[in-house]
Backbone of each chain as ProteinMPNN parsed JSONL, in Angstrom:
{"seq_chain_A": "MGVSGKRATLPGIGARVKRSWTDILAESHVAAVAIALLLAWSLEAAFAAVWGPLSHLLGYLMTAVAILDVPYFPRTLTTMDRLELLVAGTELFYAFFYLAAACLLSGCVYGTGPIRSLSQYCTILRGRNHD", "coords_chain_A": {"N_chain_A": [[25.22, -5.738, -13.37], [24.862, -5.763, -11.099], [25.548, -3.196, -10.195], [23.556, -1.276, -7.306], [20.588, -0.628, -6.051], [20.657, 2.217, -7.421], [18.716, 5.504, -7.556], [14.933, 6.084, -8.622], [12.163, 5.758, -10.921], [9.388, 4.842, -10.223], [7.134, 3.612, -12.954], [4.175, 4.998, -13.529], [3.859, 6.205, -10.966], [4.024, 8.666, -8.872], [6.047, 8.509, -6.366], [9.184, 8.784, -6.194], [11.015, 5.791, -5.284], [14.023, 3.048, -4.268], [15.022, 0.997, -6.741], [16.63, -1.587, -8.511], [19.408, -2.496, -10.865], [18.682, -4.879, -12.199], [15.702, -5.093, -10.817], [14.709, -3.253, -13.188], [15.038, -3.799, -15.051], [14.682, -6.378, -15.535], [10.867, -5.255, -14.988], [10.453, -3.996, -17.735], [11.03, -5.108, -19.408], [13.076, -5.706, -20.92], [14.615, -7.645, -20.323], [13.528, -10.09, -20.62], [12.873, -9.639, -23.103], [15.788, -9.746, -24.72], [16.725, -12.345, -23.32], [15.166, -14.276, -24.804], [15.768, -13.667, -27.029], [18.84, -14.691, -27.553], [17.941, -16.914, -27.144], [16.965, -17.927, -28.774], [19.189, -17.687, -31.107], [21.245, -19.184, -29.917], [20.196, -20.987, -30.485], [19.942, -21.385, -33.775], [22.51, -20.791, -33.927], [23.606, -23.491, -33.171], [22.355, -25.108, -34.575], [23.183, -24.204, -37.268], [25.977, -25.02, -36.298], [25.691, -28.403, -36.639], [24.561, -28.76, -39.201], [26.411, -28.913, -41.379], [28.053, -31.123, -41.497], [25.62, -32.241, -41.089], [24.909, -32.443, -43.251], [26.619, -34.005, -44.874], [26.2, -36.966, -43.943], [23.732, -36.968, -45.08], [24.475, -36.871, -47.503], [26.017, -38.894, -47.829], [23.986, -41.418, -46.956], [22.285, -41.117, -48.966], [23.71, -41.285, -51.924], [24.624, -44.213, -50.746], [22.396, -45.53, -50.941], [21.593, -44.662, -53.379], [23.425, -46.179, -55.23], [22.71, -48.928, -53.795], [25.003, -49.842, -52.943], [28.299, -49.535, -50.871], [29.443, -46.099, -50.174], [32.574, -44.428, -52.3], [35.248, -43.447, -49.62], [36.374, -40.453, -47.679], [39.459, -40.885, -45.679], [41.274, -39.65, -44.398], [41.259, -36.36, -43.531], [40.435, -33.3, -46.0], [41.099, -30.209, -47.225], [38.663, -28.466, -47.019], [36.856, -30.345, -45.866], [38.528, -29.666, -43.169], [38.116, -27.045, -43.055], [35.772, -26.894, -43.089], [35.215, -28.715, -40.21], [36.24, -26.622, -38.673], [34.23, -24.129, -38.893], [32.26, -25.269, -37.583], [32.572, -25.883, -35.013], [33.31, -23.116, -34.18], [30.54, -22.514, -34.576], [29.298, -23.966, -32.622], [31.086, -23.271, -30.691], [29.839, -19.921, -29.796], [26.79, -21.17, -30.215], [26.636, -22.276, -26.949], [27.974, -19.977, -25.65], [26.089, -18.017, -26.025], [23.884, -19.452, -24.636], [24.988, -19.46, -22.448], [24.938, -17.023, -21.596], [21.607, -16.31, -21.479], [20.796, -18.342, -19.881], [22.543, -16.959, -17.629], [22.048, -14.711, -17.552], [18.73, -14.924, -16.998], [19.178, -16.285, -15.039], [19.839, -14.028, -13.181], [18.295, -12.071, -12.929], [15.114, -13.307, -12.877], [15.323, -14.792, -11.423], [15.79, -17.692, -12.141], [15.745, -20.38, -14.058], [16.257, -20.034, -17.986], [14.142, -20.641, -19.82], [11.683, -21.669, -18.538], [11.697, -19.445, -17.016], [11.124, -17.277, -19.283], [8.286, -18.718, -19.657], [6.59, -18.666, -17.874], [7.064, -15.847, -17.793], [4.867, -15.36, -20.475], [2.855, -16.906, -19.663], [2.252, -14.508, -17.231], [1.877, -11.962, -19.19], [0.023, -12.934, -20.327], [-2.497, -13.0, -19.052], [-2.497, -10.601, -17.986], [-3.166, -9.507, -20.486], [-6.049, -10.496, -20.741], [-7.329, -9.115, -18.871]], "CA_chain_A": [[23.626, -6.155, -12.304], [25.617, -5.429, -9.262], [25.165, -1.531, -9.73], [21.595, -1.954, -7.606], [20.192, 1.088, -5.607], [19.329, 3.699, -8.167], [17.134, 5.711, -7.075], [14.259, 5.092, -9.721], [10.481, 6.421, -10.787], [7.941, 3.077, -10.862], [5.802, 4.368, -13.883], [2.597, 5.974, -13.407], [3.781, 6.293, -8.936], [5.181, 10.224, -8.513], [7.197, 8.957, -5.498], [10.603, 7.832, -6.129], [11.879, 4.599, -5.06], [14.607, 2.777, -5.158], [15.494, 0.05, -7.699], [18.465, -2.797, -8.863], [19.699, -2.774, -12.114], [17.715, -5.824, -11.939], [14.278, -5.26, -11.493], [14.169, -2.326, -14.288], [15.517, -4.871, -16.259], [12.574, -7.549, -15.421], [9.977, -4.43, -15.39], [10.445, -3.157, -18.624], [10.701, -6.742, -20.346], [13.941, -5.182, -21.55], [15.442, -9.12, -19.697], [12.726, -10.972, -21.209], [13.731, -9.786, -24.667], [17.624, -10.383, -24.061], [16.302, -14.121, -23.361], [14.489, -14.97, -25.645], [16.653, -13.312, -28.442], [19.841, -15.27, -26.783], [17.827, -18.848, -26.773], [16.827, -18.29, -30.368], [20.45, -17.276, -31.811], [22.114, -20.032, -29.647], [19.647, -22.393, -31.186], [20.529, -21.069, -34.544], [24.192, -21.321, -34.141], [23.582, -25.027, -32.685], [21.851, -25.697, -36.158], [24.337, -23.957, -38.737], [26.568, -26.283, -36.874], [24.983, -29.733, -37.224], [24.034, -28.76, -40.498], [27.78, -29.385, -42.133], [28.06, -32.652, -41.012], [24.823, -33.134, -41.037], [24.427, -32.339, -44.961], [27.128, -34.556, -45.359], [25.981, -38.245, -43.781], [22.506, -37.822, -45.663], [24.884, -36.776, -48.993], [26.778, -41.022, -47.792], [23.335, -41.872, -46.809], [21.854, -40.796, -50.184], [24.341, -41.964, -52.253], [24.664, -45.755, -51.385], [21.115, -46.261, -51.342], [21.236, -44.674, -55.273], [24.216, -47.358, -56.177], [22.956, -49.899, -53.982], [26.768, -49.617, -52.453], [29.556, -48.186, -50.31], [29.948, -45.144, -51.03], [33.507, -44.024, -51.507], [35.202, -42.022, -48.138], [38.263, -40.587, -47.787], [40.184, -42.038, -45.032], [41.379, -37.935, -43.927], [40.334, -34.892, -43.639], [40.978, -32.51, -46.847], [41.748, -28.48, -46.71], [37.634, -28.156, -46.38], [36.719, -30.936, -44.5], [39.22, -28.827, -41.706], [37.332, -25.676, -42.74], [34.023, -27.043, -42.424], [34.47, -28.339, -38.87], [36.285, -24.982, -37.535], [33.119, -23.481, -39.147], [31.382, -26.089, -36.801], [33.34, -25.763, -34.041], [33.025, -21.558, -34.049], [28.932, -22.031, -34.456], [29.609, -24.675, -31.323], [31.259, -22.072, -28.9], [28.883, -19.06, -29.709], [26.073, -21.84, -29.76], [26.665, -22.86, -26.083], [28.099, -18.668, -24.944], [24.919, -17.946, -25.69], [23.187, -20.636, -23.79], [25.319, -20.138, -21.024], [24.164, -15.508, -20.992], [20.945, -16.638, -21.303], [21.483, -18.484, -18.396], [23.351, -16.19, -16.588], [21.137, -13.425, -17.217], [17.992, -15.244, -16.556], [19.171, -16.828, -13.578], [20.482, -13.256, -11.992], [17.345, -10.881, -12.541], [14.452, -13.815, -12.421], [15.895, -16.072, -10.256], [14.903, -19.426, -12.574], [16.324, -20.577, -15.754], [15.646, -19.257, -19.188], [12.781, -21.684, -20.357], [10.946, -21.085, -17.17], [11.458, -17.651, -16.543], [9.746, -17.231, -20.129], [7.352, -19.674, -20.267], [6.037, -17.735, -16.244], [6.147, -14.262, -18.479], [4.176, -15.55, -20.663], [1.784, -16.748, -18.788], [1.671, -12.955, -16.917], [1.028, -11.263, -20.02], [-1.737, -13.387, -21.782], [-3.086, -12.628, -17.786], [-2.584, -9.299, -18.287], [-4.429, -8.86, -21.908], [-7.013, -10.621, -20.5], [-7.448, -8.061, -18.374]], "C_chain_A": [[24.03, -6.418, -10.914], [25.859, -4.185, -8.952], [23.53, -2.115, -8.996], [22.13, -0.161, -6.639], [20.676, 2.293, -5.601], [18.483, 4.023, -7.973], [16.809, 6.099, -8.826], [12.657, 5.887, -9.423], [10.044, 4.909, -10.98], [6.666, 4.076, -11.542], [4.99, 4.19, -13.328], [2.614, 6.421, -11.88], [5.091, 7.667, -9.74], [6.371, 9.491, -7.301], [8.57, 7.665, -5.698], [11.242, 6.795, -5.366], [13.338, 3.844, -6.048], [15.137, 1.481, -5.48], [16.772, -0.324, -8.089], [18.202, -1.988, -9.93], [19.28, -3.623, -12.315], [16.058, -5.994, -12.358], [14.238, -4.036, -12.197], [14.569, -3.122, -15.157], [14.031, -5.813, -16.557], [11.127, -6.895, -15.683], [9.8, -4.255, -17.139], [11.056, -3.662, -20.071], [11.789, -6.606, -21.254], [14.792, -7.232, -21.576], [14.761, -9.992, -20.614], [13.128, -10.662, -22.8], [15.0, -10.233, -24.945], [17.009, -12.069, -24.266], [15.939, -14.249, -24.375], [15.128, -14.203, -27.239], [18.036, -14.204, -28.164], [19.736, -16.898, -27.195], [17.798, -18.887, -28.594], [18.026, -17.905, -31.153], [21.775, -18.307, -30.935], [21.127, -21.006, -30.027], [19.761, -22.669, -33.149], [22.054, -21.367, -34.758], [23.953, -22.917, -33.582], [22.961, -26.075, -34.113], [21.956, -25.564, -37.424], [25.816, -25.137, -37.858], [27.085, -27.685, -36.956], [25.081, -30.038, -38.566], [25.105, -29.052, -41.4], [27.924, -30.412, -42.309], [26.858, -33.525, -40.715], [24.241, -33.972, -43.248], [25.131, -33.633, -45.116], [27.048, -36.064, -44.902], [24.695, -38.03, -44.484], [23.383, -37.888, -47.235], [25.119, -38.825, -49.456], [25.725, -41.176, -48.092], [22.429, -41.875, -48.245], [22.445, -41.554, -50.938], [24.669, -43.88, -52.528], [23.297, -46.477, -51.629], [21.135, -45.301, -52.955], [22.299, -45.575, -55.647], [24.254, -48.268, -55.509], [24.66, -50.502, -53.702], [27.01, -49.389, -51.519], [29.619, -47.4, -50.695], [31.511, -44.952, -50.848], [34.084, -43.28, -50.613], [36.799, -41.936, -48.006], [38.668, -41.179, -46.392], [40.833, -40.596, -44.128], [41.087, -37.267, -44.638], [40.995, -34.099, -45.062], [40.551, -31.165, -46.802], [39.814, -27.992, -46.353], [36.767, -29.018, -46.045], [37.484, -29.767, -42.469], [38.433, -27.968, -41.381], [36.178, -26.152, -41.817], [34.084, -27.083, -40.207], [35.289, -27.105, -37.859], [35.131, -23.692, -37.671], [31.628, -23.775, -37.456], [31.085, -25.576, -35.311], [33.202, -23.936, -33.593], [31.491, -21.554, -33.959], [28.81, -23.09, -32.941], [29.509, -24.119, -30.388], [29.759, -21.305, -29.111], [27.329, -19.953, -29.594], [25.668, -21.927, -27.559], [27.404, -21.198, -25.036], [26.662, -18.233, -25.161], [24.163, -18.463, -25.27], [23.651, -20.471, -22.298], [24.365, -18.204, -20.604], [22.843, -15.466, -21.033], [20.248, -17.008, -19.445], [21.687, -17.911, -17.101], [22.394, -14.757, -16.073], [19.621, -13.561, -16.852], [18.123, -15.52, -15.086], [18.919, -14.644, -12.474], [18.352, -12.036, -12.27], [15.939, -11.875, -12.366], [14.3, -14.894, -11.271], [15.363, -17.492, -10.878], [15.485, -19.752, -14.221], [15.379, -19.821, -17.237], [14.298, -19.619, -19.64], [11.537, -21.122, -19.302], [10.31, -20.02, -16.989], [10.455, -17.041, -17.752], [8.396, -17.49, -20.495], [5.843, -19.023, -18.68], [5.931, -16.842, -17.2], [5.32, -14.283, -19.261], [2.606, -16.171, -21.378], [1.351, -14.969, -17.757], [1.647, -12.085, -17.973], [-0.154, -11.161, -20.811], [-2.181, -13.177, -20.536], [-3.57, -11.237, -18.079], [-3.325, -8.454, -19.437], [-6.207, -9.461, -22.185], [-8.398, -10.089, -19.534], [-8.496, -7.04, -18.334]], "O_chain_A": [[23.597, -7.09, -9.978], [26.272, -3.833, -7.847], [22.684, -2.85, -9.504], [23.015, 0.691, -6.558], [20.999, 3.108, -4.736], [17.423, 3.401, -8.038], [17.56, 6.295, -9.781], [12.151, 6.357, -8.404], [10.412, 4.083, -11.815], [5.793, 4.814, -11.085], [4.89, 3.244, -12.548], [1.6, 6.954, -11.43], [6.092, 7.717, -10.454], [7.525, 9.918, -7.343], [8.778, 6.47, -5.489], [12.209, 7.194, -4.717], [13.693, 3.845, -7.227], [15.69, 0.83, -4.593], [17.791, 0.366, -8.047], [17.319, -1.147, -10.1], [19.301, -3.431, -13.53], [15.422, -6.499, -13.283], [13.351, -3.416, -11.611], [14.214, -2.85, -16.303], [13.032, -5.884, -17.272], [10.267, -7.5, -16.323], [8.68, -4.512, -17.58], [11.374, -3.147, -21.142], [11.716, -7.208, -22.326], [15.3, -7.822, -22.53], [15.443, -10.645, -21.403], [13.652, -11.504, -23.53], [15.097, -11.32, -25.513], [16.952, -12.716, -25.311], [16.903, -14.397, -25.127], [14.695, -14.441, -28.366], [18.312, -14.472, -29.333], [20.591, -17.75, -27.439], [18.398, -19.615, -29.385], [17.622, -17.763, -32.307], [22.969, -18.221, -31.224], [21.506, -22.136, -29.72], [19.686, -23.761, -33.712], [22.583, -22.06, -35.627], [24.869, -23.464, -34.196], [23.11, -27.253, -34.438], [21.425, -26.141, -38.374], [26.515, -25.879, -38.547], [28.213, -28.118, -37.191], [25.487, -31.078, -39.087], [24.671, -29.554, -42.437], [27.945, -30.794, -43.479], [26.771, -34.696, -40.347], [23.771, -34.902, -43.904], [24.396, -34.543, -45.499], [27.925, -36.698, -45.489], [24.226, -39.156, -44.649], [23.083, -38.751, -48.06], [24.805, -39.587, -50.371], [25.578, -41.205, -49.314], [21.858, -42.944, -48.455], [21.991, -42.698, -50.93], [24.837, -44.57, -53.533], [23.063, -47.529, -52.225], [20.194, -45.708, -53.637], [22.054, -45.904, -56.808], [25.224, -49.0, -55.707], [25.238, -51.434, -54.26], [26.086, -48.927, -50.85], [29.912, -47.472, -51.888], [32.004, -45.154, -49.738], [33.549, -42.172, -50.57], [37.797, -42.651, -48.109], [37.969, -42.136, -46.058], [40.73, -40.77, -42.914], [40.76, -37.26, -45.825], [42.195, -34.329, -45.209], [39.466, -30.995, -46.246], [39.65, -27.182, -45.441], [35.655, -28.524, -45.856], [37.055, -29.455, -41.358], [37.966, -27.753, -40.263], [35.8, -25.999, -40.656], [33.599, -26.363, -39.334], [35.025, -26.794, -36.698], [35.053, -22.683, -36.97], [30.799, -23.136, -36.808], [30.109, -25.139, -34.702], [32.942, -23.736, -32.407], [31.018, -20.635, -33.29], [27.971, -22.652, -32.154], [28.658, -24.093, -29.499], [28.708, -21.828, -28.741], [26.559, -19.398, -28.81], [24.577, -21.646, -27.063], [27.347, -21.269, -23.808], [26.058, -18.116, -24.094], [23.146, -17.813, -25.509], [23.148, -20.966, -21.289], [23.511, -18.049, -19.731], [22.498, -14.387, -20.551], [19.692, -16.446, -18.502], [21.261, -18.175, -15.977], [22.152, -14.139, -15.037], [19.079, -12.543, -16.422], [17.403, -15.116, -14.173], [18.174, -14.275, -11.567], [17.625, -11.524, -11.419], [15.259, -11.297, -11.519], [13.457, -15.491, -10.602], [14.655, -18.273, -10.243], [15.437, -19.095, -15.261], [14.265, -19.308, -17.343], [13.426, -18.763, -19.791], [10.696, -20.246, -19.506], [9.142, -19.654, -16.857], [9.375, -16.497, -17.523], [7.616, -16.898, -21.24], [4.612, -19.053, -18.699], [4.808, -16.771, -17.698], [4.611, -13.28, -19.179], [1.868, -16.125, -22.363], [0.218, -14.488, -17.736], [1.232, -11.021, -17.513], [-0.856, -10.363, -21.432], [-3.218, -12.842, -21.11], [-4.71, -10.853, -18.337], [-3.836, -7.334, -19.432], [-7.083, -9.223, -23.017], [-9.595, -10.356, -19.437], [-8.319, -5.998, -17.703]]}, "seq_chain_B": "MIDRLKRALIESYVGAIALGYVFAQSIGHLAGIFATPIGGWISRTEYGGLAPHPSALPGFSLVEAVPELVRFLLLLLLGVVLLRWLYMEQPKS", "coords_chain_B": {"N_chain_B": [[7.971, 16.834, -26.605], [10.756, 15.144, -26.827], [9.704, 13.861, -24.224], [7.256, 12.951, -24.696], [8.313, 10.994, -26.712], [9.938, 9.36, -25.425], [7.557, 8.54, -24.453], [6.107, 7.225, -25.637], [8.409, 5.549, -26.719], [8.177, 3.69, -24.464], [5.718, 2.657, -23.634], [4.858, 0.822, -26.316], [6.362, -1.166, -26.001], [8.284, -1.126, -28.173], [10.563, 0.598, -27.813], [11.563, -1.401, -25.343], [12.111, -3.835, -26.992], [13.731, -2.984, -28.818], [15.746, -2.636, -26.906], [16.747, -4.735, -25.378], [17.644, -6.683, -27.251], [19.982, -4.88, -28.348], [21.229, -5.193, -25.666], [21.494, -8.268, -25.829], [23.058, -8.319, -28.498], [24.995, -7.36, -27.515], [26.028, -8.625, -25.939], [26.66, -11.356, -27.603], [28.914, -10.33, -29.187], [30.628, -10.06, -27.222], [30.891, -12.789, -26.833], [32.479, -13.046, -29.383], [35.085, -11.878, -28.464], [36.479, -13.849, -27.438], [36.08, -15.91, -28.868], [37.475, -14.957, -31.773], [40.557, -14.537, -31.889], [41.59, -17.213, -31.396], [39.455, -18.586, -33.769], [41.256, -17.256, -35.203], [43.842, -17.587, -35.665], [44.166, -20.323, -35.104], [42.86, -20.797, -37.694], [44.919, -19.824, -39.014], [47.015, -21.233, -38.878], [46.143, -23.511, -40.188], [46.384, -23.325, -42.569], [47.661, -21.462, -43.523], [50.056, -22.407, -44.706], [49.111, -21.718, -47.16], [48.89, -19.322, -47.676], [50.52, -16.712, -50.195], [52.977, -15.496, -48.273], [54.471, -17.197, -45.919], [55.693, -17.051, -43.749], [55.178, -14.804, -42.833], [52.943, -14.147, -41.174], [51.498, -13.689, -38.566], [51.495, -15.371, -35.066], [49.585, -15.904, -32.279], [47.753, -13.958, -31.839], [46.576, -10.777, -29.638], [45.487, -8.735, -30.154], [43.221, -9.015, -32.703], [41.218, -9.104, -31.134], [40.244, -6.26, -30.367], [39.02, -4.942, -32.249], [36.074, -6.219, -31.695], [36.335, -6.499, -29.349], [35.997, -3.537, -28.49], [32.955, -2.588, -29.839], [31.303, -4.104, -28.328], [31.606, -3.254, -26.055], [31.01, -0.409, -27.003], [28.011, -0.61, -27.206], [26.935, -1.66, -24.984], [27.197, 0.387, -23.3], [25.541, 1.947, -24.482], [23.315, 0.727, -24.054], [23.082, 0.847, -21.343], [22.889, 3.546, -21.395], [20.477, 4.374, -22.686], [18.356, 2.36, -21.361], [18.595, 3.551, -18.343], [17.8, 6.198, -19.574], [14.961, 5.946, -20.696], [14.045, 4.097, -18.447], [14.907, 4.95, -15.75], [14.108, 7.377, -15.523], [11.125, 9.401, -15.033], [8.746, 10.514, -17.558], [8.251, 14.489, -17.627], [5.673, 14.768, -17.921]], "CA_chain_B": [[8.295, 16.189, -27.849], [11.337, 14.033, -26.225], [8.814, 12.872, -23.23], [6.124, 12.306, -25.876], [8.728, 10.198, -27.95], [10.088, 8.38, -24.714], [6.249, 7.618, -23.08], [5.671, 6.126, -26.92], [9.139, 4.112, -26.867], [7.895, 2.5, -23.597], [4.098, 2.242, -24.018], [4.592, 0.575, -27.471], [7.484, -2.524, -26.084], [9.496, -0.332, -28.649], [12.235, 0.109, -26.091], [12.007, -2.838, -24.795], [12.373, -4.711, -27.792], [15.346, -2.364, -29.163], [17.197, -2.467, -25.857], [16.936, -6.109, -25.656], [17.993, -6.618, -28.92], [20.684, -4.251, -28.07], [21.766, -5.942, -24.8], [22.104, -9.516, -27.414], [24.011, -7.872, -29.791], [26.927, -7.001, -27.317], [27.303, -10.693, -25.516], [27.588, -12.491, -28.706], [30.335, -9.544, -30.398], [31.561, -10.114, -25.61], [31.744, -14.033, -27.465], [33.414, -12.827, -30.512], [36.023, -11.296, -27.985], [37.309, -14.527, -27.528], [36.235, -16.61, -30.523], [37.678, -13.848, -33.096], [41.701, -14.359, -31.898], [41.917, -18.15, -31.921], [39.111, -18.652, -35.016], [42.219, -16.332, -36.825], [44.988, -18.047, -35.258], [44.128, -21.978, -36.384], [42.875, -20.494, -39.373], [46.216, -18.938, -39.768], [47.846, -22.548, -38.294], [45.702, -24.308, -40.461], [46.242, -22.364, -44.24], [48.639, -20.571, -43.82], [50.82, -22.479, -46.184], [47.774, -21.002, -48.815], [49.811, -17.499, -48.24], [52.26, -16.724, -50.572], [54.432, -15.016, -47.834], [53.651, -17.407, -45.143], [55.73, -16.487, -42.264], [55.075, -12.974, -42.156], [52.119, -14.368, -40.202], [51.499, -13.637, -36.471], [50.542, -16.484, -34.252], [48.216, -15.488, -31.5], [47.031, -12.473, -31.891], [44.987, -9.987, -29.111], [44.775, -7.742, -31.489], [42.152, -9.533, -33.227], [39.831, -9.66, -30.156], [40.275, -5.206, -30.072], [37.816, -4.95, -32.684], [34.833, -6.617, -31.133], [36.201, -5.574, -27.039], [35.218, -1.459, -29.449], [32.032, -3.693, -30.31], [30.712, -4.589, -27.048], [31.668, -2.272, -24.884], [29.51, 1.155, -27.272], [26.85, -1.31, -27.453], [26.597, -1.52, -23.774], [26.935, 1.758, -23.252], [24.246, 2.607, -24.994], [22.228, 0.186, -23.964], [22.67, 0.807, -20.044], [22.744, 5.112, -21.45], [19.239, 4.384, -23.323], [18.128, 1.949, -19.909], [18.814, 4.98, -17.533], [17.355, 7.107, -20.091], [13.908, 5.584, -20.45], [13.27, 3.763, -17.851], [14.982, 5.215, -14.918], [13.54, 8.923, -15.288], [9.83, 9.516, -15.445], [8.252, 11.475, -18.189], [7.72, 15.078, -17.215], [4.118, 14.786, -18.414]], "C_chain_B": [[9.133, 15.279, -27.224], [10.377, 13.42, -24.741], [7.793, 11.875, -23.89], [6.924, 10.865, -26.827], [8.941, 8.98, -27.137], [9.113, 7.749, -24.212], [5.832, 6.942, -24.378], [6.271, 5.169, -27.416], [8.56, 3.238, -25.796], [6.275, 1.363, -23.155], [3.719, 0.928, -25.425], [5.815, -0.765, -27.964], [8.399, -1.415, -26.926], [11.113, -0.346, -28.368], [12.45, -0.921, -25.933], [12.192, -3.54, -25.179], [13.477, -4.497, -28.603], [16.96, -2.274, -28.478], [18.045, -4.106, -25.855], [17.997, -6.539, -26.063], [20.064, -6.227, -28.719], [22.367, -5.238, -27.304], [22.652, -7.437, -25.854], [23.213, -9.368, -27.544], [25.148, -8.187, -28.972], [27.256, -7.921, -26.454], [27.339, -11.12, -26.915], [29.002, -11.077, -29.16], [31.632, -9.843, -28.012], [31.972, -12.157, -26.328], [33.117, -13.714, -28.116], [35.132, -11.963, -29.686], [37.534, -12.456, -28.268], [37.384, -15.817, -28.456], [36.834, -16.276, -32.072], [39.443, -14.582, -32.749], [42.245, -16.258, -31.74], [41.298, -19.367, -32.881], [40.828, -18.247, -35.84], [43.534, -17.449, -36.335], [45.0, -19.86, -35.75], [43.544, -22.099, -37.555], [44.3, -20.461, -40.205], [47.132, -20.752, -39.834], [47.566, -23.799, -39.735], [46.153, -24.796, -42.253], [47.026, -21.611, -44.456], [50.561, -20.857, -44.322], [50.092, -21.91, -47.159], [48.829, -19.831, -48.488], [50.747, -17.078, -49.448], [53.141, -15.988, -49.485], [54.07, -15.504, -45.974], [54.766, -17.581, -43.25], [56.187, -15.526, -41.798], [53.381, -12.97, -41.508], [52.586, -14.039, -38.797], [50.735, -14.911, -36.471], [49.567, -15.773, -33.905], [48.319, -14.026, -31.447], [45.98, -11.695, -31.011], [44.743, -9.419, -30.139], [43.66, -7.711, -32.078], [40.907, -8.838, -32.482], [39.47, -7.934, -29.953], [38.31, -4.739, -31.098], [36.5, -4.821, -31.893], [35.29, -6.133, -29.381], [35.298, -4.097, -27.88], [33.993, -1.686, -29.213], [31.202, -3.495, -29.077], [30.391, -3.022, -26.173], [31.074, -0.088, -25.4], [28.301, 0.602, -27.34], [26.0, -1.32, -25.962], [26.927, -0.576, -22.96], [25.74, 2.986, -23.541], [23.675, 2.119, -24.918], [21.541, 0.379, -22.568], [22.3, 2.334, -20.706], [20.637, 4.649, -21.459], [18.26, 3.8, -21.79], [18.096, 3.184, -19.188], [17.994, 5.977, -18.035], [15.567, 6.999, -19.993], [12.58, 4.914, -19.766], [13.18, 4.076, -16.659], [14.529, 6.947, -14.671], [12.22, 8.717, -16.212], [9.973, 10.37, -16.497], [7.89, 12.463, -17.96], [6.686, 15.209, -16.756], [3.51, 14.387, -16.969]], "O_chain_B": [[8.473, 14.302, -26.87], [10.675, 12.275, -24.4], [7.562, 10.673, -23.759], [6.308, 9.986, -27.43], [8.543, 7.869, -27.488], [9.263, 6.683, -23.615], [5.11, 5.962, -24.193], [5.814, 4.256, -28.104], [8.406, 2.053, -26.089], [5.956, 0.251, -22.735], [2.664, 0.3, -25.517], [6.152, -1.222, -29.056], [9.26, -0.831, -26.267], [12.174, -0.932, -28.583], [13.472, -1.491, -26.318], [12.553, -4.465, -24.451], [14.153, -5.408, -29.08], [18.137, -2.094, -28.791], [19.179, -4.5, -26.129], [19.059, -6.752, -25.478], [21.029, -6.974, -28.883], [23.47, -5.63, -27.683], [23.78, -7.56, -26.331], [24.188, -9.923, -27.037], [26.066, -8.938, -29.302], [28.417, -8.163, -26.122], [28.502, -11.197, -27.312], [30.118, -11.53, -29.415], [32.839, -9.785, -27.776], [33.095, -12.655, -26.264], [34.275, -13.919, -27.751], [36.079, -11.588, -30.378], [38.657, -12.343, -28.759], [38.358, -16.522, -28.718], [36.754, -16.932, -33.11], [39.636, -15.403, -33.645], [43.421, -16.466, -32.039], [41.799, -20.479, -33.043], [41.356, -18.846, -36.777], [43.992, -18.09, -37.281], [45.736, -20.404, -36.573], [43.572, -23.061, -38.322], [44.668, -20.814, -41.325], [47.717, -21.204, -40.818], [48.367, -24.627, -40.17], [46.222, -25.859, -42.871], [47.168, -21.041, -45.538], [51.599, -20.196, -44.334], [50.735, -21.595, -48.161], [49.63, -19.582, -49.389], [51.942, -17.314, -49.273], [54.288, -15.851, -49.911], [53.657, -14.771, -45.074], [54.508, -18.044, -42.139], [57.022, -15.229, -40.944], [52.725, -11.933, -41.404], [53.653, -14.116, -38.186], [49.889, -15.404, -37.216], [48.8, -15.141, -34.631], [49.109, -13.248, -30.912], [44.784, -11.745, -31.299], [43.832, -9.629, -30.94], [42.993, -6.677, -32.127], [39.951, -8.241, -32.977], [38.393, -7.823, -29.367], [37.163, -4.445, -30.762], [35.952, -3.782, -31.523], [34.606, -5.57, -28.526], [34.102, -3.846, -27.732], [33.587, -1.015, -28.264], [30.404, -2.558, -29.04], [29.497, -2.226, -25.883], [30.885, 0.916, -24.713], [27.382, 1.391, -27.561], [24.804, -1.073, -25.811], [26.92, -0.83, -21.755], [25.333, 4.081, -23.154], [22.753, 2.471, -25.654], [20.344, 0.267, -22.303], [21.088, 2.479, -20.553], [19.835, 4.656, -20.524], [17.566, 4.611, -21.177], [17.298, 3.972, -19.695], [17.41, 6.699, -17.227], [14.927, 7.819, -19.335], [11.361, 4.901, -19.94], [12.132, 3.883, -16.044], [14.709, 7.534, -13.604], [12.068, 8.245, -17.338], [11.018, 11.008, -16.621], [6.679, 12.276, -17.842], [6.428, 15.602, -15.619], [2.294, 14.269, -16.822]]}, "name": "protein", "num_of_chains": 2, "seq": "MGVSGKRATLPGIGARVKRSWTDILAESHVAAVAIALLLAWSLEAAFAAVWGPLSHLLGYLMTAVAILDVPYFPRTLTTMDRLELLVAGTELFYAFFYLAAACLLSGCVYGTGPIRSLSQYCTILRGRNHDMIDRLKRALIESYVGAIALGYVFAQSIGHLAGIFATPIGGWISRTEYGGLAPHPSALPGFSLVEAVPELVRFLLLLLLGVVLLRWLYMEQPKS"}
């Protein structure tokens, strides 16, 4: 992002003007696509992180309802449990990293948060389509 | 021919979508640079005993991050080159 001052030509205009990388990323819609993808992947990773523990909890509750009693619950973590925790931790790390990257990219290019920049971007696109 | 392709890529937004995907993928591989060695180290610590020769397993190894680093750099380079070609150089026509 820091590389600014490249000489570029605005689309449809013959004159050569100075544009920074952030301007090009914003005007070419590349930044908006990247932010949307990073947000979607962040949500996907967060969902994948909580899916394992949540499914265990749901299974436990369903068993409790089915047998009308307190199901067996092991006191220590098994090898599979630890593996699932490792996978969940990795997914959680990716979710935070994607979210942080989306925030950073949105802040650098649009000067706002990712959700706000995308909603403003959608408004602009809708207005352009109606014209 | 090349200029027509470039114009089509810009006007159809295919270029923007592809470039956005390339940059987002490169960020994913940047995350992998940190996640891969740590994940490998944790799994070796936890499950090293299941391997036939546990003493031969390496400890924390930064070499595991190299494939992710190479993918990150190549994707970033591809993204920058395509961005320059598509949006910083105007088609001649």
